[in-house]
C-alpha positions in Angstrom: -4.7 4.0 10.5 -5.7 0.8 8.8 -7.0 -2.2 10.8 -5.5 -5.5 9.6 -6.5 -9.1 10.2 -3.2 -10.8 9.5 -0.2 -8.8 10.6 2.4 -11.0 8.9 0.5 -10.8 5.5 0.1 -7.0 5.9 3.8 -6.5 6.7 4.7 -8.6 3.7 2.4 -6.6 1.4 3.2 -3.1 2.7 7.0 -3.6 3.3 8.2 -6.4 1.0 5.9 -5.6 -1.9 5.0 -1.9 -1.7 8.5 -1.0 -0.3 7.5 0.8 2.9 9.8 0.5 6.0 8.7 -0.3 9.5 9.7 2.7 11.8 8.1 1.7 15.1 6.1 -1.1 16.7 4.1 -1.0 19.9 2.6 -4.1 21.6 -0.2 -3.4 24.2 -0.9 -6.5 26.2 -3.6 -4.9 28.3 -5.5 -3.7 25.2 -4.6 -6.8 23.2 -3.4 -5.0 20.1 -0.2 -4.2 18.1 0.5 -1.0 16.3 3.0 -0.9 13.5 4.1 2.3 11.9 5.4 2.4 8.3 7.0 5.1 6.2 8.3 5.6 2.7 12.1 4.8 2.6 13.0 8.3 1.4 11.2 9.7 4.4 13.6 8.1 6.9 16.4 10.6 6.5 14.2 13.7 7.0 13.9 15.5 10.3 11.0 14.1 12.3 9.1 17.5 12.1 9.3 17.5 8.3 8.6 13.9 7.5 5.4 12.9 5.7 2.6 11.1 7.6 3.2 7.5 8.3 0.8 4.6 7.9 -0.3 3.0 11.1 -1.4 -0.7 11.0 -3.5 -1.8 13.9 -3.7 -5.5 14.6 -6.3 -6.5 17.2 -5.2 -9.8 18.8 -8.8 -11.1 19.1 -10.3 -11.9 15.7 -12.6 -9.3 14.2 -14.2 -9.0 10.7 -13.9 -5.7 8.8 -16.3 -5.1 6.0 -15.8 -2.9 3.0 -12.2 -1.7 2.7 -13.2 1.4 0.7 -15.5 3.0 3.3 -12.8 5.6 4.0 -11.6 6.2 0.5 -8.1 4.8 -0.3 -4.4 5.2 0.4 -2.1 6.8 -2.2 1.7 6.5 -2.7 4.0 8.0 -5.2 6.4 5.7 -7.0 9.5 6.5 -9.0 8.4 4.4 -12.0 4.8 3.3 -12.2 5.5 0.5 -14.7 8.4 -1.0 -12.7 6.3 -0.8 -9.5 3.4 -2.6 -11.1 5.5 -5.2 -12.7 7.3 -5.9 -9.3 3.9 -6.2 -7.6 2.5 -8.6 -10.3 5.7 -10.7 -10.1 5.0 -10.9 -6.3 1.5 -12.2 -7.0 -0.4 -8.9 -6.5 -3.4 -8.3 -8.8 -3.2 -4.9 -10.6 -6.9 -4.0 -10.3 -6.6 -0.8 -12.4 -3.5 -0.9 -14.6 -1.5 2.2 -15.3 -2.8 2.7 -18.9 -2.2 6.4 -18.7 1.4 6.1 -17.3 0.2 7.9 -14.2 -2.0 5.9 -11.9 -2.7 2.3 -10.9 -4.7 0.6 -8.1 -4.0 -2.5 -6.1 -5.6 -4.0 -3.0 -4.0 -5.0 0.4 -4.6 -8.4 2.0 -7.4 -6.6 4.0 -9.0 -5.3 0.8 -7.8 -1.7 1.3 -7.6 0.1 -2.0 -4.1 1.5 -2.7 -3.5 4.1 -5.4 0.0 4.2 -7.0 0.9 7.5 -8.6 3.8 8.2 -10.9 6.2 10.8 -9.3 6.5 13.8 -11.5 5.1 13.7 -15.1 3.1 10.8 -16.4 5.1 8.3 -18.4 4.1 7.7 -22.1 1.5 4.9 -22.4 3.2 1.5 -22.9 2.3 -2.1 -23.4 1.2 -4.3 -21.8 -0.3 -1.7 -19.5 -2.0 0.5 -22.2 -4.4 -2.4 -23.3 -4.7 -4.2 -19.9 -8.3 -4.5 -18.6 -9.4 -3.6 -15.1 -9.6 -6.6 -12.7 -12.2 -6.7 -9.9 -12.9 -3.4 -8.2 -10.6 -0.7 -7.1 
């Protein structure tokens, strides 16, 4: 579970930019929160018992401030093509904090400063430009 401060920005990041799919949403008026469950698109066809874990976004309706963003570690997702995924994110305005210089791993941050690791599915790709010489940006 990840607490988010702007549900629309978070849905945009996780679904429109990272490519996850919303599988369920629960509004709780008494508790004043919304839960949104997200899964990898390839996970939707699997039987519920064999599906991978989903990401739960928790949006508390009353404003709160969350410090850190890395106090629990980070989230990690496999991608089919690390270079294509990073280029798509950059084109969408997302900073690649740790570029995939090794053809295997990159890091970005969510709107709530959660560190997200992107991992190449299968074997690492051969190092390629502009990624191989790209510097880190910020922290990851």
